[in-house]
C-alpha positions in Angstrom: 51.9 -117.9 92.0 52.2 -121.7 92.6 50.0 -124.3 91.9 47.6 -125.1 94.1 47.4 -128.1 95.7 43.3 -128.4 95.3 43.9 -129.0 91.2 43.9 -132.5 89.6 41.5 -133.8 92.5 38.2 -134.0 93.0 36.3 -133.0 95.5 32.3 -133.7 96.5 30.4 -130.2 97.4 27.6 -130.9 99.1 24.7 -128.5 100.0 21.5 -128.2 99.3 21.3 -124.8 99.1 22.3 -124.3 94.7 23.7 -121.3 95.0 25.8 -122.2 97.8 27.2 -124.9 95.4 27.5 -122.4 92.3 30.0 -120.5 94.3 31.7 -122.2 96.1 32.6 -124.5 92.6 33.2 -121.0 91.0 35.4 -119.6 94.1 37.4 -123.1 93.8 37.8 -123.4 89.2 38.3 -120.0 89.5 42.0 -121.1 91.4 41.8 -124.3 90.6 40.6 -125.4 86.8 41.5 -128.0 87.0 39.8 -129.6 89.9 36.7 -131.7 89.4 33.7 -131.0 92.0 31.3 -133.2 91.8 28.1 -131.2 92.7 25.1 -133.1 95.6 21.9 -131.0 96.5 20.6 -134.3 99.3 21.4 -136.7 101.7 20.9 -139.0 99.5 23.2 -138.3 96.6 25.9 -137.6 98.0 25.6 -140.8 100.0 25.0 -143.0 96.2 28.5 -140.1 95.1 30.8 -141.5 98.0 30.0 -144.9 97.9 30.5 -145.5 93.9 33.4 -142.2 93.5 36.6 -142.1 94.3 36.8 -138.2 95.9 40.3 -136.2 97.8 38.3 -134.3 100.1 34.2 -133.8 100.9 33.1 -130.8 101.5 29.4 -131.0 103.7 26.4 -128.8 105.3 25.4 -129.0 108.2 21.8 -128.3 109.0 19.7 -129.6 105.3 21.3 -133.1 104.1 22.1 -134.7 107.4 25.5 -133.0 107.9 27.0 -135.1 110.3 25.4 -138.0 108.7 27.5 -137.6 105.9 30.8 -136.9 107.7 30.8 -140.6 109.9 30.2 -141.7 106.2 33.1 -139.8 104.8 35.5 -140.0 108.0 35.2 -143.6 107.8 35.8 -144.2 104.4 39.2 -141.8 105.5 37.9 -139.2 103.3 39.3 -135.0 104.5 35.6 -133.0 105.6 35.2 -129.6 105.6 32.1 -128.9 107.7 30.3 -125.6 106.0 27.5 -124.1 107.8 25.5 -120.4 107.9 22.6 -122.2 110.5 24.5 -124.4 113.1 27.0 -121.6 113.1 27.4 -122.6 117.0 30.6 -123.6 119.8 29.0 -127.7 120.0 28.4 -128.0 116.2 32.1 -126.1 116.4 33.2 -129.8 118.7 30.6 -132.5 117.5 32.7 -131.5 113.8 35.3 -131.9 115.7 35.3 -135.6 117.6 33.4 -136.4 115.2 36.7 -136.1 112.8 36.2 -133.2 110.0 39.2 -131.3 109.4 38.0 -128.0 109.1 35.2 -126.0 110.3 33.8 -122.6 107.9 31.3 -120.6 108.2 29.4 -119.7 104.3 30.0 -116.2 104.6 33.9 -116.8 104.8 32.8 -119.5 101.0 35.1 -115.8 99.0 38.2 -117.2 101.4 37.4 -120.6 100.5 40.5 -122.1 98.2 43.3 -121.1 101.1 41.7 -122.9 103.9 41.2 -126.3 101.6 44.5 -126.3 100.4 46.5 -126.2 103.9 44.3 -129.1 104.8 44.7 -130.6 101.8 48.6 -130.4 102.4 48.5 -130.3 106.2 48.7 -134.3 107.2 48.2 -133.8 111.0 44.6 -132.3 111.6 45.3 -131.3 114.9 48.0 -128.4 113.4 45.2 -127.2 110.8 42.7 -127.5 113.7 44.6 -124.9 115.0 45.9 -123.1 112.8 42.4 -122.7 111.8 41.2 -121.5 114.9 44.0 -119.1 115.5 42.6 -117.9 111.5 38.9 -117.2 113.1 39.6 -116.7 116.3 37.9 -112.8 115.6 35.0 -114.0 113.7 33.7 -117.2 116.5 34.4 -113.6 119.3 32.2 -111.5 117.6 29.8 -113.8 117.2 29.7 -116.1 120.5 31.7 -113.5 122.9 34.3 -113.6 123.3 34.7 -116.3 126.1 32.7 -118.5 124.4 35.7 -121.0 124.8 34.3 -121.6 128.6 30.6 -123.4 128.1 33.2 -126.0 128.4 36.4 -124.9 129.4 38.0 -128.6 130.5 37.9 -129.8 126.1 38.9 -126.5 124.8 42.0 -126.1 127.2 43.1 -129.4 126.9 41.8 -128.8 122.9 44.1 -125.3 122.9 47.4 -127.5 124.5 47.3 -130.9 121.8 47.1 -128.6 118.9 49.2 -126.4 120.4 51.8 -129.3 121.2 51.5 -130.2 117.8 52.8 -127.5 115.8 55.5 -127.0 117.7 53.9 -123.4 119.7 53.9 -122.8 122.6 52.4 -120.3 125.6 
């Protein structure tokens, strides 16, 4: 098995639920024992850590810690950000995450598969193709959660999004 791109990286994980942070930390460290993980359970502590430390990636809960405010700060510091949510799992927050510069949007129910998602994000230099692969991987989940036609509520945006990600990935319809 090849060494993970996460080994040697420093990650900030932010969630108001310590048990979620425990799972995240265990999942990452089981595969990538040389990854360093800092944890924050509040907006304020996350801001302090982001302003005082250097990170290779930030994982943010949307609810409970003002995730979109933290996303804005992290993107302003050129950090790759993964949005993680259970309660804010909606097409609107998916779109907002993308529009604000997050590199991924993951449901908490996928925590057991977090490492391949994070590795993909860190290895991808173009966030558009990463987003395209992410949506392909999560298509079944999103369709079952939101219905097969969930993208129709903002059809123009999702059509343009799909065209851009296909173009960047070199895929053709």
